[in-house]
C-alpha positions as CSV (number, residue, x, y, z in Angstrom):
1,M,-19.6,-19.5,-5.2
2,K,-19.7,-15.7,-5.6
3,S,-20.2,-15.3,-1.9
4,F,-17.3,-17.6,-1.2
5,L,-15.0,-15.6,-3.5
6,L,-16.0,-12.4,-1.8
7,F,-15.4,-13.9,1.6
8,C,-11.9,-15.0,0.4
9,L,-11.2,-11.5,-0.9
10,L,-12.3,-10.0,2.4
11,S,-10.3,-12.5,4.4
12,F,-7.2,-11.9,2.4
13,S,-7.7,-8.1,2.4
14,F,-8.4,-8.0,6.2
15,T,-4.7,-8.1,6.7
16,S,-4.8,-4.5,5.4
17,L,-6.6,-3.4,8.6
18,G,-4.1,-1.7,10.8
19,A,-2.7,0.0,7.7
20,K,-3.2,3.7,7.1
21,S,-6.8,4.7,6.4
22,G,-7.5,5.3,2.7
23,V,-9.3,4.4,-0.5
24,S,-8.1,2.1,-3.3
25,V,-9.9,1.8,-6.6
26,T,-8.9,-1.1,-8.8
27,V,-9.6,-0.6,-12.5
28,K,-9.2,-3.5,-14.9
29,L,-8.1,-2.5,-18.4
30,S,-9.1,-3.9,-21.8
31,P,-7.4,-5.6,-23.6
32,A,-5.3,-6.4,-20.6
33,G,-3.8,-5.1,-17.3
34,S,-5.1,-3.0,-14.4
35,F,-4.2,-0.1,-12.2
36,Q,-5.1,1.4,-8.8
37,A,-6.1,4.9,-8.0
38,K,-5.3,5.5,-4.3
39,T,-5.5,8.1,-1.6
40,S,-4.6,7.9,2.1
41,T,-6.8,10.9,2.9
42,I,-10.5,10.3,3.9
43,K,-12.6,13.0,5.5
44,G,-14.9,11.6,8.1
45,S,-15.1,8.5,10.3
46,I,-17.3,5.6,11.3
47,T,-19.1,5.5,14.6
48,K,-19.6,2.2,16.4
49,S,-22.7,1.5,18.5
50,G,-23.0,-2.0,19.8
51,S,-22.4,-4.3,16.8
52,S,-23.5,-1.6,14.3
53,Y,-21.6,1.1,12.4
54,T,-22.8,4.4,11.0
55,A,-21.4,7.4,9.2
56,K,-23.2,10.5,8.0
57,K,-20.7,11.5,5.4
58,L,-17.3,10.2,4.2
59,S,-15.4,11.8,1.3
60,V,-12.2,11.9,-0.7
61,K,-10.9,14.7,-2.9
62,V,-10.7,13.7,-6.5
63,K,-7.3,15.5,-6.8
64,D,-5.9,13.2,-4.1
65,L,-6.5,10.0,-6.1
66,E,-3.2,9.0,-7.6
67,T,-2.5,6.2,-10.0
68,G,1.3,6.5,-10.3
69,I,1.1,8.0,-13.8
70,E,0.6,11.7,-14.0
71,L,-1.2,11.6,-17.4
72,R,-3.7,9.0,-16.1
73,D,-4.3,11.2,-12.9
74,D,-5.0,14.2,-15.2
75,H,-7.5,12.1,-17.3
76,L,-9.2,10.9,-14.1
77,Q,-9.6,14.4,-12.7
78,K,-11.0,15.7,-15.9
79,R,-13.7,13.0,-16.2
80,I,-15.1,13.4,-12.6
81,S,-17.0,16.6,-12.1
82,G,-16.8,18.2,-8.7
83,S,-14.0,18.2,-6.2
84,R,-15.1,15.2,-4.0
85,I,-16.4,11.7,-4.1
86,T,-18.8,11.3,-1.2
87,V,-20.5,8.4,0.6
88,T,-23.4,9.3,2.9
89,D,-25.9,7.6,5.2
90,V,-23.6,4.6,5.9
91,K,-25.2,1.8,7.9
92,A,-23.4,-1.5,8.5
93,S,-23.9,-4.6,10.7
94,R,-22.9,-8.3,10.6
95,G,-20.5,-7.9,7.7
96,N,-22.9,-6.1,5.3
97,G,-23.6,-2.4,4.8
98,T,-25.4,0.2,2.7
99,G,-24.9,3.8,1.8
100,F,-25.1,6.3,-1.1
101,L,-22.2,7.1,-3.3
102,E,-22.2,10.5,-5.1
103,M,-19.8,11.0,-8.0
104,N,-20.0,13.1,-11.1
105,K,-23.2,14.8,-9.7
106,I,-25.0,11.4,-9.6
107,K,-26.0,9.8,-6.3
108,K,-26.7,6.0,-6.2
109,P,-27.2,3.4,-3.5
110,I,-24.3,1.0,-2.7
111,R,-24.1,-2.3,-0.9
112,F,-20.8,-3.4,0.6
113,K,-19.1,-6.2,2.6
114,F,-17.0,-5.2,5.6
115,E,-14.6,-6.4,8.3
116,A,-13.7,-4.3,11.3
117,N,-11.2,-4.3,14.2
118,S,-11.2,-1.9,17.2
119,S,-9.9,1.1,15.2
120,Q,-10.8,0.6,11.5
121,L,-13.5,-0.7,9.2
122,M,-12.6,-2.0,5.8
123,A,-15.4,-1.9,3.2
124,V,-15.3,-3.5,-0.2
125,F,-17.8,-2.9,-3.1
126,T,-18.0,-2.4,-6.8
127,I,-19.5,0.3,-9.0
128,K,-20.2,0.7,-12.7
129,M,-18.3,3.8,-13.9
130,S,-19.9,4.6,-17.2
131,S,-23.4,3.1,-16.8
132,D,-24.1,4.3,-13.3
133,Y,-21.9,7.4,-12.9
134,K,-21.7,8.6,-16.6
135,L,-17.9,8.6,-16.7
136,K,-17.1,8.8,-20.5
137,D,-14.1,8.4,-22.8
138,L,-12.4,5.8,-20.6
139,K,-10.0,4.9,-23.4
140,Y,-6.6,6.1,-24.4
141,L,-4.5,4.9,-27.3
142,G,-6.6,1.7,-27.7
143,V,-6.5,0.8,-24.0
144,G,-9.8,1.2,-22.1
145,A,-11.1,0.9,-18.6
146,K,-13.6,-1.8,-17.9
147,D,-16.9,-0.5,-16.5
148,V,-16.9,-2.4,-13.2
149,V,-14.3,-1.2,-10.6
150,K,-13.6,-2.5,-7.1
151,I,-13.4,0.0,-4.3
152,Q,-11.7,-0.8,-1.0
153,A,-11.9,1.8,1.8
154,I,-10.2,1.6,5.2
155,I,-12.0,4.0,7.5
156,P,-11.2,5.1,11.1
157,I,-13.7,4.2,13.8
158,K,-14.2,6.8,16.5
């Protein structure tokens, strides 16, 4: 069932391919609600070789992530140390991929699902903000961010 839901999510989201490259982080809130932190600026690209895809290094600047609320943007930037969030050693084939995400001076392996067209690859995966990347104090005025966030990246293929 979980695989079917992810397939539906990817199928629905695949319509995003053709859109501008970028990263979108969906954060669910407690007790209710959600928001997205987005940037259209990604440094790096994916290389295609046969049916496989690779990238040595992809990154986004933390200051480029925008939520639509200036105070929330400020809180986000203060909680992530360093100026970039980086994904390295990306390897992908047949709809699945791996890599290493580094944020807050912590590097962890990631697994993702992907779809691609001739010019872009869209990867979708989740991370645990506080337990894996030690992001703390994710609460403001009684509203907190849930630990698991969904990340969708649309990356150019060269």
